[in-house]
C-alpha positions in Angstrom: 8.5 22.8 -5.9 4.8 22.2 -6.8 2.8 19.1 -6.1 1.8 17.3 -9.3 -1.9 17.4 -9.9 -3.1 13.8 -10.2 -6.5 14.9 -11.5 -5.0 15.8 -14.9 -4.8 12.0 -15.5 -8.2 10.8 -16.6 -8.3 7.6 -14.5 -7.7 9.6 -11.3 -9.9 12.7 -11.8 -12.3 11.6 -9.1 -9.7 10.6 -6.5 -9.9 12.7 -3.4 -7.0 14.2 -1.5 -7.7 11.9 1.3 -7.4 8.8 -1.0 -4.3 10.2 -2.6 -2.6 10.5 0.7 -3.6 7.0 1.8 -0.7 4.6 1.3 -3.0 1.6 1.1 -4.9 3.3 -1.8 -1.6 3.9 -3.6 -0.6 0.3 -3.2 -4.0 -1.1 -4.3 -4.0 1.1 -7.4 -0.5 0.4 -8.6 -0.1 0.0 -12.3 1.1 -3.6 -13.1 0.6 -3.9 -16.9 -0.3 -2.0 -20.1 -4.0 -2.6 -19.5 -4.0 -0.8 -16.1 -1.8 2.0 -17.6 -4.5 2.5 -20.3 -7.2 2.6 -17.6 -5.4 5.5 -16.0 -4.2 7.5 -19.1 -6.8 6.4 -21.7 -6.4 8.1 -25.1 -3.7 10.5 -23.8 -1.2 7.9 -24.9 -1.1 6.3 -28.3 -1.7 2.6 -29.1 1.9 2.5 -30.3 3.1 3.5 -26.8 1.0 0.7 -25.1 2.4 -1.8 -27.7 5.9 -0.5 -27.0 5.4 -1.2 -23.3 3.9 -4.6 -23.8 6.8 -5.7 -26.1 9.3 -4.5 -23.6 7.6 -6.5 -20.8 7.6 -9.6 -23.0 11.1 -9.4 -24.5 13.4 -7.2 -22.5 12.2 -6.3 -19.0 14.2 -7.7 -16.1 11.7 -6.3 -13.6 8.0 -6.7 -13.6 5.9 -3.5 -13.8 4.8 -2.1 -10.5 4.3 1.7 -10.2 2.2 3.5 -7.6 0.0 6.3 -8.9 2.3 8.8 -7.2 5.2 7.8 -9.4 3.2 8.1 -12.5 2.0 11.6 -11.4 5.6 12.7 -11.5 5.8 12.1 -15.2 5.1 15.2 -17.3 4.2 16.9 -14.1 3.4 20.4 -15.5 1.0 19.4 -18.3 -1.6 16.9 -19.4 0.6 14.0 -20.6 0.9 13.2 -24.3 2.7 10.4 -26.1 5.5 12.6 -27.2 6.0 14.2 -23.8 5.9 10.7 -22.1 8.6 9.4 -24.4 10.9 12.3 -23.5 10.1 12.4 -19.8 13.2 11.5 -17.6 11.1 9.9 -14.8 9.2 7.8 -17.4 12.5 6.9 -19.0 13.9 5.1 -15.9 10.7 4.0 -14.2 8.5 2.9 -17.2 10.9 1.6 -19.8 9.6 0.6 -23.3 11.1 -1.6 -25.9 12.2 1.3 -28.2 14.3 2.7 -25.3 16.6 -0.3 -25.4 19.8 -0.3 -27.4 19.2 -2.3 -30.6 22.6 -3.8 -31.1 23.8 -4.1 -27.5 20.8 -4.3 -25.1 23.2 -6.1 -22.7 27.0 -5.7 -22.4 28.8 -9.0 -23.2 30.0 -9.0 -19.6 26.7 -8.2 -18.0 25.5 -10.5 -15.3 22.4 -11.0 -13.2 24.1 -10.5 -9.8 26.7 -8.1 -11.2 28.2 -7.3 -7.7 28.3 -11.0 -6.6 26.4 -10.1 -3.5 24.8 -13.5 -3.0 28.2 -15.2 -3.3 29.1 -13.2 -0.2 26.1 -14.2 1.9 27.1 -15.2 5.4 23.5 -15.9 6.1 20.7 -15.9 3.6 20.3 -12.3 2.6 23.2 -11.0 4.6 26.1 -9.8 2.3 29.4 -9.2 4.0 31.5 -7.5 1.3 33.3 -4.7 3.2 35.5 -5.2 6.3 33.2 -3.3 8.7 29.9 -3.1 6.8 27.1 -5.6 5.9 24.0 -5.4 3.8 20.8 -7.1 5.2 18.2 -7.8 2.6 15.1 -8.2 4.7 12.6 -8.7 1.8 12.8 -9.3 -2.0 10.0 -6.9 -2.9 9.4 -3.2 -3.2 6.4 -0.8 -3.5 7.7 0.0 -7.0 10.1 -1.7 -9.3 13.0 0.0 -11.2 14.2 -1.5 -14.4 17.8 -0.6 -13.5 17.7 -2.4 -10.2 21.1 -3.8 -9.3 19.4 -6.7 -7.4 17.2 -7.7 -10.4 18.4 -11.2 -9.8 16.5 -11.4 -6.5 14.0 -8.6 -6.3 10.5 -8.7 -7.7 8.5 -11.2 -9.7 10.0 -13.3 -12.5 9.6 -12.0 -16.0 9.7 -13.8 -19.3 13.4 -13.0 -19.4 14.3 -13.7 -15.8 13.5 -16.4 -13.3 14.3 -14.8 -10.0 16.3 -16.2 -7.2 14.1 -16.9 -4.2 14.9 -16.9 -0.5 14.6 -20.5 0.8 14.6 -19.9 4.6 11.5 -18.7 6.5 11.6 -14.9 7.0 11.9 -15.0 10.8 14.6 -17.7 10.7 16.5 -15.6 8.1 16.4 -12.6 10.4 17.6 -14.7 13.4 20.5 -16.1 11.3 21.5 -12.6 10.3 21.5 -11.4 13.9 23.4 -14.5 15.1 26.1 -13.7 12.5 26.3 -10.1 13.6 26.5 -11.1 17.3 29.4 -13.3 16.5 31.2 -10.7 14.3 32.2 -7.7 16.4 34.2 -6.2 13.5 31.0 -5.1 11.9 29.9 -1.6 12.9 27.7 -0.5 10.0 24.5 -2.3 8.8 22.5 -1.3 5.7 18.9 -2.6 6.2 17.5 -3.0 2.7 16.0 -5.5 0.3 14.0 -4.8 -1.8 12.7 -1.9 0.2 12.2 -1.7 3.9 8.8 0.0 3.1 7.6 -3.6 2.4 8.6 -4.8 5.8 5.6 -4.6 8.2 6.4 -2.0 10.9 6.4 -4.5 13.8 9.0 -6.7 12.0 11.2 -3.8 11.0 11.0 -2.4 14.6 12.0 -5.8 16.0 14.9 -6.3 13.7 16.4 -2.8 14.1 15.8 -2.9 17.9 17.9 -6.1 17.9 20.7 -4.3 16.0 20.6 -1.5 18.6 21.3 -4.0 21.3 24.7 -4.9 19.8 27.3 -2.6 21.2 29.6 -2.8 18.2 26.9 -1.6 15.7 27.3 2.2 15.4 25.6 3.0 12.2 22.2 1.7 10.9 20.9 2.9 7.5 17.4 2.0 6.3 17.1 2.0 2.5 13.8 3.0 1.0 13.2 4.4 -2.5 9.6 4.6 -1.3 10.4 7.6 0.8 10.2 9.5 -2.5 8.0 7.1 -4.6 5.4 6.4 -1.8 5.9 9.1 0.7 2.4 8.3 2.1 3.9 5.2 3.7 6.4 7.3 5.6 3.8 9.8 6.8 1.5 7.2 8.4 0.9 7.1 12.2 2.7 3.7 12.3 5.8 5.3 10.6 5.9 8.2 13.0 5.5 5.9 16.0 8.1 3.3 14.9 10.7 5.7 13.7 10.3 7.9 16.7 10.9 5.0 19.0 13.9 3.6 17.1 15.5 7.1 16.8 15.1 7.7 20.5 16.8 4.4 21.4 19.5 5.1 18.8 20.2 8.5 20.3 20.4 7.1 23.9 22.9 4.5 22.7 25.0 6.8 20.5 24.1 5.0 17.3 23.6 6.9 14.0 20.2 6.0 12.5 19.7 7.3 8.9 17.4 6.7 6.0 18.8 6.4 2.4 16.5 7.0 -0.5 16.9 6.9 -4.3 16.1 9.9 -6.5 17.4 10.3 -10.0 15.7 13.5 -11.3 14.6 16.8 -9.9 11.0 16.1 -11.0 10.9 13.4 -8.3 11.3 15.9 -5.4 7.9 17.2 -4.4 6.3 19.0 -1.4 4.9 15.6 -0.2 8.4 14.1 -0.4 9.8 17.0 1.6 7.0 16.5 4.2 8.0 12.8 4.5 11.7 13.7 4.9 10.8 16.4 7.5 8.7 13.8 9.4 11.8 11.6 9.7 13.9 14.4 11.1 11.1 15.3 13.5 11.1 11.7 14.7 14.8 12.0 15.5 16.4 10.3 12.5 19.9 11.7 12.2 20.1 12.1 8.4 18.3 11.4 5.1 20.6 10.8 2.2 20.2 10.2 -1.5 21.9 7.5 -3.5 21.1 8.0 -7.2 22.2 6.3 -10.3 23.8 8.1 -13.3 21.5 7.4 -16.3 21.5 8.6 -19.9 18.5 10.7 -20.7 17.7 11.1 -17.0 20.5 13.0 -15.2 23.6 12.8 -17.3 24.2 16.6 -17.8 25.7 18.9 -15.2 22.5 21.0 -15.2 20.3 18.0 -14.5 22.6 16.8 -11.7 22.8 20.2 -10.1 19.1 20.8 -10.4 18.5 17.5 -8.6 21.1 18.2 -5.9 19.7 21.6 -5.1 16.1 20.3 -5.1 17.1 17.6 -2.7 19.1 19.9 -0.4 17.0 23.0 -0.4 13.6 21.5 -1.1 13.6 18.4 1.0 16.6 18.6 3.3 17.9 15.4 1.8 21.7 15.1 1.5 23.0 14.4 -2.1 25.3 11.5 -1.2 26.3 9.2 -4.1 25.6 8.8 -7.7 26.5 5.4 -9.0 27.3 4.3 -12.5 24.5 2.0 -13.4 25.6 -1.5 -12.7 26.3 -4.0 -15.5 23.0 -5.9 -15.4 21.3 -7.4 -18.4 19.4 -5.0 -20.8 20.6 -1.9 -19.1 23.0 -0.5 -21.8 20.7 2.3 -22.9 20.9 3.7 -19.3 24.6 3.4 -18.6 27.2 6.1 -19.1 30.9 5.7 -19.6 33.4 6.2 -16.9 34.9 9.1 -18.8 31.6 10.8 -18.9 31.1 10.3 -15.2 34.5 11.9 -14.6 33.5 14.9 -16.6 30.3 15.2 -14.7 32.1 15.1 -11.3 34.5 17.8 -12.5 31.6 19.9 -13.8 29.5 20.0 -10.6 32.5 20.9 -8.3 32.2 24.3 -6.7 28.5 24.8 -7.1 27.3 23.0 -4.0 28.6 23.2 -0.4 31.5 20.7 0.0 29.6 18.6 2.5 26.7 18.3 0.0 28.7 17.7 -3.2 27.9 14.1 -4.2 30.6 11.6 -5.0 30.2 9.9 -8.4 31.2 6.3 -7.9 31.7 3.1 -9.8 30.7 -0.1 -7.9 33.3 -2.4 -9.3 32.6 -6.2 -9.0 34.7 -7.7 -6.1 36.0 -4.2 -5.3 33.1 -2.1 -4.2 32.5 1.6 -4.4 35.3 3.6 -5.9 35.3 7.3 -6.7 35.4 7.7 -10.5 38.8 9.3 -10.4 40.3 6.4 -8.4 40.6 4.2 -11.5 44.1 2.6 -11.8 44.1 2.4 -15.6 41.6 3.3 -18.3 41.6 2.0 -21.8 39.3 4.5 -23.4 39.4 3.0 -26.9 37.9 -0.3 -25.7 36.0 1.1 -22.7 37.8 -1.0 -20.1 38.8 0.4 -16.8 41.0 -1.4 -14.3 40.6 -1.0 -10.5 42.5 -2.1 -7.4 41.4 -2.3 -3.7 42.8 -2.4 -0.2 40.8 -5.1 1.6 39.7 -8.7 1.3 36.1 -10.0 1.0 35.3 -13.4 2.6 35.7 -15.0 -0.8 39.4 -13.9 -1.0 40.7 -14.5 2.5 42.8 -17.5 1.4 44.2 -15.8 -1.7 47.6 -14.3 -0.9 47.6 -12.4 -4.2 44.1 -10.9 -4.0 45.3 -7.4 -3.2 47.7 -7.4 -6.2 44.9 -8.1 -8.7 43.1 -5.6 -10.9 39.4 -5.8 -11.6 37.6 -4.7 -14.7 34.6 -2.5 -15.4 33.3 -1.9 -18.9 31.8 1.2 -20.6 28.7 0.8 -22.7 29.9 -0.2 -26.1 27.7 2.3 -28.0 29.5 5.1 -26.3 32.8 4.1 -27.8 34.4 5.4 -30.9 33.8 3.4 -34.1 37.0 1.4 -33.8 36.2 0.5 -30.3 32.7 -0.7 -31.2 34.2 -2.8 -34.1 36.6 -4.4 -31.7 33.7 -5.5 -29.5 31.8 -6.9 -32.5 34.8 -9.1 -33.2 35.8 -10.0 -29.6 32.7 -9.7 -27.5 31.1 -12.9 -26.3 27.4 -13.7 -26.7 25.3 -11.6 -24.4 22.2 -13.8 -24.2 23.5 -16.4 -21.7 23.6 -14.1 -18.6 20.0 -13.0 -19.2 18.5 -16.5 -19.6 20.7 -18.3 -17.1 19.0 -20.0 -14.1 19.8 -18.2 -10.8 22.6 -19.7 -8.9 22.3 -20.8 -5.3 24.7 -19.0 -2.9 27.0 -21.1 -0.7 26.5 -20.2 2.9 28.5 -21.3 5.9 26.5 -20.7 9.0 28.4 -19.1 11.9 31.5 -18.2 9.9 33.0 -15.0 11.1 35.6 -12.6 9.6 
């Protein structure tokens, strides 16, 4: 691994190493629009590229642009960037989408939806999703240090775009946290809490420390996972004195109480694993965090070959000590069809990477099926390859299904991207597919929450 040299980018030639390692400098100098990107790259990128970006932001983007300089430094890391190289770069492809990336005929699947996993429908307190029998997701904030166009929570996370009016939390932050904790205190069947958002890197350290400390006081909570893509995209945040102090204190308390405290990050290409990322991961281990794991997303043009997946897994494991954990099929959100791969392709990838990594470090490739949850790609019940429709079953009830005696007998559908189908399958969708504009333009729905309800 080599650290990308930020000084090859014109706008940052005079940035000192001390500034580059300062998380506040990184946040202040985030790129938020084409004008700021031009200020950094200047004439290295063509006017056509800047126009391509602006058109995407105006017509297709479901996430506003927010990229720390560190993320941009990972693009074309071994050379002075050019327009051609930027278009081909895998990090650029998933972190800085442009209009010409999107699929022309099917930018969205007909069954794409803004909250594709129905997480808000399963809120038991605002921001607390109880989907699995023993696990919950706590969304502490709706912001991140960087925004990813493929974000599964694009319905909630980030600023509104011309395409998407975002769902907003309506309860004051501290009251939301207390409601979450009240629910968990009253629900002893929960043993595993994923603390996420957004990104926990956008939660002030004292607030994060207070919330996690409260979780550690509950005897039935045995696993706590902090979710932060910023561990790799803004490692400076996790190398700060506040980070070391907070994580060290929480890890010590977790150890004494027999609780597993881990950090989950999100890396999709080997270029994103750098010496500074490795330093941030080591800092967590030195603080006493039990494990650091990666949950990536399978994406066309980013990591959809066996070589790209294995390169990434070895970079994570050997370079940064990060466990390759999951790779998800990209969720069926609007305007994501150019990223998604078919279930059949994911099955081929899983087969191809077997035997090269240690068994404990071989990632599972999974499909997060609406109303079902994570399923290994080979667990599909039935797969109609011609039409790209897979059918899935499950073995537990969510809170939405507790009164349905037939819930476990049902099958649930997941859909391949139409452009990956054979011509006859594509033609079938042209005839039978419903209009895909409605899910993109729809107003966010308000989740129904019953306070104090337990499972």
